C-alpha positions, 0 to 999 in steps of 0.5 A: 210219623209219615210225611208226604208232599201236600200240594194243597198246603203252602205259605200263603200272604194276606191276599191269598197268594201261595208262596211255597210248598209245605210238608204236612202229616199224613194223618192231619185231619184239621186245618189251622190258620196262624198269623206270624210276624211278617203277615204271612199265614200257615195253613194245613189241609186235609190229606186227600189219601190215608193209605200208607206209603209202603205199598203194603196193604192188608185188607182182611175182609178182602182176603178172607173172602176166598176162605169164606167161599170154602166154608160148607153150607151143608149141615153134613160137611165138617166145618173144621176141615181144612187141607186134609185130604181124603188119602190121609183120612183113609190111612188113619181109618186104617191106622185105627183097625190096626191098633184095634186088631193088635190090641184084640190079639193081646187081649186073647194072650192075656186070657191064654196066660190068666187061665188056672192051668197056666198061671203066668200072672206076670205074662197075663198082666204084661199083655193086658196092659199091652192090650189097653195101651193099643186100644188108647192108641186107636182112640188117639187116632179117632180123636184126631180124625174128628179134629181134623173133620174126617169121618171115623169108619170102623172095619171088621176085627179078625178073630184072634187064636185062643191057644198059644202053646208051641211044641218046639218054643213053648207058649211064653216064647211063642206069644213074646215072638208073636208080640214082637211081630205085631209091634214091628208091624205096627211100626211099619204101618205108622211109617205108612201114615207119615209117608201119606201125610208127606205125600199130601203135605200135611205137615200137621199130621206128620208132626202128630205121628212123629210126636205120639207115636214113633219114639214110643213104638221104637221103645217098645220094639227094643223091650220086647226084643230083649224079652225074647232074647231072654226067653230064648236063653231060658228054653222051653221052659219045662224045667229049672234052668239054674244050678244049686250052690253047694256053699248054701247053708242049711236054713238059708232062704230059697233064692227065688221065694225066700221061703226057709223050707229048703235045707237040702240039695234033694229038698231044693229041687223038690220044692222047686218041683212043688212050686212049678218052678221053671225058667219061664216062671222066673221070667214071669215073676220078673215081669210081676216085679217090673211092672209093680215098680213102675 
């Protein structure tokens, strides 16, 4: 209970003369009279002010006036937009375009490796899922743009190449190196979005980039870097990059497809030739098994 000196309260004698001041409660709203044994009457008067003594006064209707003045009245303007700079809005639209372009290239890679005369199903599946993931990232940025009160402005998407065979590297290594370059470029663009958010003191946008994209992007770069390293060890992929074991028994299954039609050194390589076996094919099967296990 907060107490203050109330000059209007005191001890009164039977003639109404004030004998001394009293302390009264700040929230007292009623007056009362009591008669003591010596004829004095105690009176408590209503306080003149209801404000607290701390000096900290919260007046919400006064403080909200400045925010109320910022609420747009035209129907074309966003009601949710608050402290969202034009530069932040523009860089989000740019990142949407980056994600869609990367997704488009990955989709072209999927179509290439899914051809009947290429038939590397593991690589096809990997690039198809990569394309879908980048498109999901673009949609996530679009949802964020709307959430902050910006306007999504889609831009043109460049037409990707449709052939990924390379004279020296082969198609698998060339496509995977291109994928690594795309992931590194995407990471650079994300860091640029974070820098723009920091420059405009947009803590929420910076947190959105940190929590939703940066860690995942670093993991993608690491994984594809390992794929590139493995494919470089394999080589171009037009031959078998392994050794036949002389200790293998007659009816042991094939070490790759586990069939039992390999019973000699000659039939082993004939079998690999008929299967189209190569280091790239082995890598492709690894991708298939990795996705299925996941």
